ZANU-100977 format. One line per 8 residues: their letters; for each residue x, y, z of C-alpha. Coordinates in Angstrom, 2 decimals. Example, Ala and Ser with C-alpha at 12.3 -4.5 7.8 and 13.67 -1.06 7.14 Angstrom:
2
AS> 12.30:-4.50:7.80 | 13.67:-1.06:7.14
# end
This chain:
159
MDSSTNIP> 2.73:-29.38:-23.51 | 4.22:-31.61:-20.84 | 1.98:-31.49:-17.74 | 5.01:-32.04:-15.47 | 6.09:-28.45:-16.22 | 2.75:-26.91:-15.21 | 2.94:-24.93:-12.01 | -0.21:-24.81:-9.86
LDRVLMDG> -1.77:-21.33:-9.74 | -1.84:-21.32:-5.93 | 1.95:-21.88:-5.87 | 2.46:-19.01:-8.33 | 0.35:-16.72:-6.15 | 1.85:-17.96:-2.90 | 5.54:-18.02:-3.79 | 5.99:-16.36:-7.17
IQDMVFVV> 4.73:-12.83:-6.51 | 6.96:-10.53:-4.50 | 4.21:-7.98:-3.83 | 1.89:-8.76:-0.96 | -1.38:-10.40:-2.07 | -4.51:-10.66:0.05 | -7.83:-12.13:-1.07 | -10.68:-11.15:1.22
RVEEGPQY> -14.26:-12.50:1.20 | -16.97:-9.90:1.73 | -20.12:-10.74:3.68 | -23.05:-8.58:4.75 | -22.28:-5.86:7.21 | -19.83:-5.63:5.51 | -17.53:-8.10:7.20 | -14.17:-8.96:5.65
YYEFINQA> -12.67:-12.45:5.97 | -9.17:-13.43:4.89 | -9.34:-16.17:2.23 | -5.77:-16.11:0.91 | -2.48:-14.46:1.88 | 0.75:-15.04:-0.03 | 4.21:-15.58:1.47 | 5.29:-11.94:1.00
AMKNFNLD> 2.23:-10.73:2.94 | 2.75:-13.26:5.72 | 6.41:-12.31:6.04 | 5.94:-8.52:5.98 | 2.90:-8.41:8.25 | 4.07:-11.21:10.55 | 1.01:-13.36:9.78 | 0.54:-17.07:9.22
RSVIGKTF> -2.10:-19.36:7.74 | -4.10:-19.26:10.98 | -5.64:-15.92:9.87 | -7.44:-17.61:6.97 | -11.19:-17.47:7.68 | -10.78:-14.73:10.30 | -12.05:-11.15:10.11 | -10.03:-7.96:10.28
EEVLPEEM> -11.42:-7.47:13.79 | -9.99:-10.81:14.90 | -6.53:-10.24:13.42 | -5.58:-6.57:13.23 | -4.67:-3.83:15.69 | -7.25:-1.02:16.00 | -5.58:1.56:13.73 | -4.98:-0.92:10.90
KMLLNEQY> -8.48:-2.36:11.25 | -10.02:1.12:10.91 | -7.87:1.96:7.85 | -8.65:-1.30:6.07 | -12.37:-1.18:6.87 | -12.52:2.32:5.38 | -10.63:1.44:2.18 | -12.28:-1.96:1.63
SKTWKNNE> -15.72:-0.42:2.22 | -15.06:2.14:-0.54 | -14.19:-0.72:-2.88 | -17.21:-2.79:-1.82 | -19.80:0.02:-1.95 | -18.68:1.50:-5.28 | -17.53:-1.70:-7.02 | -14.44:0.28:-8.04
VVVYERML> -10.71:-0.16:-7.76 | -9.31:1.84:-4.84 | -5.63:2.76:-4.58 | -4.18:4.22:-1.40 | -0.76:4.88:0.06 | 0.14:4.71:3.69 | 3.11:4.79:6.01 | 3.16:1.74:8.30
DLPKNGIV> 5.28:0.38:11.10 | 5.62:-3.28:10.13 | 6.79:-5.89:12.65 | 9.65:-7.18:10.46 | 10.64:-4.06:8.50 | 9.96:-1.07:10.74 | 8.65:2.08:9.03 | 7.70:1.47:5.40
YIRSTLTP> 5.52:3.13:2.79 | 3.03:0.94:0.95 | 0.70:1.35:-2.01 | -2.33:-0.93:-2.03 | -4.61:-1.55:-4.96 | -7.97:-3.02:-3.95 | -9.89:-4.68:-6.78 | -13.49:-5.86:-6.33
LLNHNGVC> -14.48:-9.26:-7.73 | -18.17:-9.39:-8.59 | -20.33:-12.51:-8.45 | -22.87:-13.47:-11.14 | -25.36:-10.99:-9.60 | -22.93:-8.09:-9.92 | -22.32:-7.98:-6.17 | -18.81:-7.67:-4.76
SHIVAMTK> -18.07:-11.03:-3.14 | -14.29:-10.71:-2.82 | -11.62:-8.04:-2.84 | -8.09:-8.67:-4.06 | -5.44:-6.45:-2.51 | -2.04:-6.07:-4.14 | 0.26:-4.23:-1.75 | 3.66:-2.97:-2.82
DITSEKLA> 6.49:-1.65:-0.66 | 7.23:1.82:-2.10 | 9.61:2.95:0.64 | 12.56:3.62:-1.67 | 10.33:5.64:-4.03 | 8.93:7.71:-1.16 | 12.34:8.34:0.38 | 13.67:9.49:-3.00
ELEKTKSL> 10.64:11.76:-3.39 | 11.16:13.21:0.10 | 14.87:13.77:-0.64 | 14.00:15.50:-3.91 | 11.52:17.79:-2.13 | 14.10:18.60:0.53 | 16.72:19.40:-2.13 | 14.29:21.64:-4.02
DQLMENKS> 13.41:23.47:-0.80 | 17.11:24.03:-0.07 | 17.68:25.22:-3.62 | 14.84:27.75:-3.33 | 16.18:28.95:0.03 | 19.68:29.39:-1.41 | 18.29:31.18:-4.44 | 16.41:33.56:-2.14
RYRSLFDN> 19.57:34.24:-0.11 | 21.59:34.83:-3.26 | 18.94:37.21:-4.59 | 18.91:39.12:-1.30 | 22.72:39.31:-1.25 | 22.76:40.46:-4.87 | 20.08:43.12:-4.26 | 21.88:44.44:-1.16
TYRITRL> 25.24:44.52:-2.94 | 23.70:46.32:-5.90 | 22.14:48.95:-3.61 | 25.41:49.54:-1.76 | 27.43:49.94:-4.97 | 24.94:52.48:-6.28 | 25.38:54.71:-3.21
# end
């Protein structure tokens, strides 16, 4: 294979994945340090490379810091994948719904040393789901009205 066609893995992760990718180093405490953030994450969360090496506490607003500490701690303590959904108000996009999958990476001692977060914008899915629920609620309400009208009409005609 011609080596000139090989694409470096960091470029694939940085530019080639449309979902938001975060790689976080875990240290005792636990403390979480950003090690890698791809372009999609930087764009959507209005971040830049200056956050690399910084903790959640140094970078995030209080509400986001609390949410992430809770979810990352579940991943770290249990060495299990954690998936959560959340509505967020992002600087560039306004209100969006996201689904994050946090995957622990274990070192040779079986201890979680890093967590990889893949975060996907699921706003269109959530809006469609909300619209479907609203439509079903309206359908049930109309069905109830129709049933009531039918029952009342039936009673009147029997008199």
